[in-house]
C-alpha positions, 0 to 999 in steps of 0.5 A, spaced: 608 430 572 614 434 574 619 436 569 625 431 568 630 435 564 635 432 561 642 433 564 645 436 557 642 441 552 644 444 546 651 442 543 652 437 549 652 443 554 651 441 561 644 442 565 647 446 571 640 447 574 640 442 580 647 444 582 645 451 581 639 450 585 642 447 591 648 452 591 643 457 592 639 454 597 646 452 601 648 459 600 642 461 604 638 465 599 630 466 600 626 460 597 622 466 592 629 468 590 631 461 588 625 459 584 625 466 580 633 465 579 631 457 577 626 459 572 630 465 569 635 459 568 630 454 565 627 460 560 634 462 558 636 455 555 633 450 551 632 444 556 629 438 554 624 434 558 626 427 557 618 425 559 616 429 553 614 423 547 615 428 542 623 429 542 628 424 540 633 422 545 641 422 543 645 416 545 647 419 551 640 421 554 638 414 552 643 411 557 642 416 562 634 414 562 636 407 562 641 408 569 636 413 572 630 408 571 635 403 574 637 407 580 630 410 582 627 403 583 632 401 588 630 400 595 633 404 601 638 409 601 642 411 594 648 413 598 649 406 599 651 406 591 657 411 592 662 406 595 662 401 590 661 406 584 667 410 586 671 404 587 673 405 580 673 409 574 677 415 576 680 415 569 673 419 567 673 424 573 674 429 568 668 427 564 664 433 561 669 438 564 668 434 571 660 435 571 659 428 573 663 428 579 661 435 581 653 433 580 654 427 584 657 431 590 651 436 590 647 430 591 650 428 598 645 430 604 640 432 599 634 429 602 631 428 595 633 421 593 630 422 586 636 427 585 641 422 587 638 417 582 639 423 577 646 424 579 648 417 579 645 416 572 649 422 570 655 419 573 654 412 570 652 415 563 659 419 563 663 413 566 667 410 560 674 411 557 672 416 551 669 421 556 676 422 559 683 422 556 687 416 558 690 418 565 694 412 566 698 413 559 699 420 562 702 418 569 707 414 566 710 420 563 710 423 570 716 421 573 717 426 579 714 425 585 713 432 587 714 434 595 714 442 593 707 442 588 707 449 588 714 450 586 713 445 581 706 447 578 709 454 577 715 451 573 710 447 569 706 454 567 712 458 566 714 452 561 708 453 558 708 460 557 715 459 554 713 454 548 707 459 546 702 454 544 697 457 540 690 455 542 686 459 537 679 456 535 680 450 539 675 446 543 677 444 550 678 437 548 682 439 542 687 444 547 688 438 551 690 434 545 695 439 543 698 439 550 698 431 550 702 432 544 707 436 547 712 432 550 716 438 553 710 439 558 708 432 559 715 430 561 714 435 567 708 433 570 708 431 577 705 426 581 704 427 589 708 425 595 702 425 599 702 428 606 698 430 611 697 437 608 697 435 601 690 437 600 690 444 603 696 445 599 693 443 592 687 447 594 691 453 595 695 452 588 688 452 585 685 458 588 691 462 586 692 460 579 684 462 579 686 469 581 692 469 576 687 467 570 680 468 572 679 462 567 673 459 566 676 452 565 680 453 572 673 455 575 671 448 573 678 445 576 676 448 583 669 446 583 672 439 581 677 439 587 671 441 592 667 435 589 672 430 590 674 432 597 667 432 599 666 425 596 672 423 600 668 419 605 665 414 600 672 413 596 676 407 599 682 408 594 681 416 595 689 417 595 689 414 588 683 418 586 687 424 588 693 423 584 689 422 578 685 428 579 692 432 580 695 429 573 688 432 570 688 438 574 695 440 571 693 439 564 687 443 565 691 449 568 695 448 562 690 450 557 690 458 559 696 462 559 693 469 561 696 472 567 692 478 571 694 482 576 692 479 583 687 484 586 688 486 593 682 487 597 680 486 604 679 479 606 672 478 609 668 473 613 663 468 610 658 472 614 660 478 610 660 475 604 654 471 604 650 478 605 653 480 599 652 474 595 645 476 592 649 480 587 652 474 583 647 472 578 651 467 573 650 460 575 658 459 574 659 464 579 654 462 584 657 455 584 664 457 585 662 461 591 659 455 594 665 451 592 669 456 595 665 456 602 666 449 603 674 449 601 675 455 605 671 452 611 674 445 610 681 447 609 682 453 613 684 457 606 682 464 606 684 465 599 677 462 597 674 468 601 678 472 597 675 469 590 668 469 593 668 476 594 671 478 588 666 473 584 660 476 588 663 483 586 664 482 579 671 483 579 673 477 575 672 476 567 668 471 564 671 468 558 
């Protein structure tokens, strides 16, 4: 029997293996290299096989197994479940630092229906209110419809700097709570005035903020934006999801205040970048490079070429 690793490990960390493997494939690495890297990942983390009768599953893992069993027994194409599943529950799109959303997007176009069953089960496991913050309460504080999201975003980040919030020793969820309890910031969140180029403008804002911070959380926001726009054909109320995502993106970006110099480098083509991608080995680097490739091509934004080049050459700093 093939191993079926739990989607979480250790202290509720996400198992990146299926997303890592798919990123490596889509970036064009050789199958032998992919297998070697995936084995390295498996051996470096305490991944648990849910078929192992000798382990006690957590409450979350038990729900995952229940939903996986449901989906794998369904006839037909499991992508047919995406529309109904994504017609609601946008309030939990940031659950597990957006990993449910990201893994779901990776399962699209994967010929392995078992991987889609696992991704759907993981999403179901995370899709309940306590996994994300109450975006609707936060939106009630967002009184301004932004026609210039870049300027309003920059103003919000500068305001956060002026407040000198201390996040020392806090977890990500505790940092979010600190931001939510800061009315000076909450009153300056904005929602989007949706226009034809809104997604492109949001992509540029997030890409530039990553270049300025090279922050681990912002990395996940960029990955999540790619996942959301990748899932767009399956989301009937996509504009609502985009609004909810933007509220959450602003909040997660407020968790970092570090400013780093934006590195000046030559913008390379993707053909050039892909010849160098083997230099990146960290799972988050690989996933980010793949997200950058998709966002660059989807929105014609060369800022993501720059990010991918920086990441593949170890220019960025891990936090």
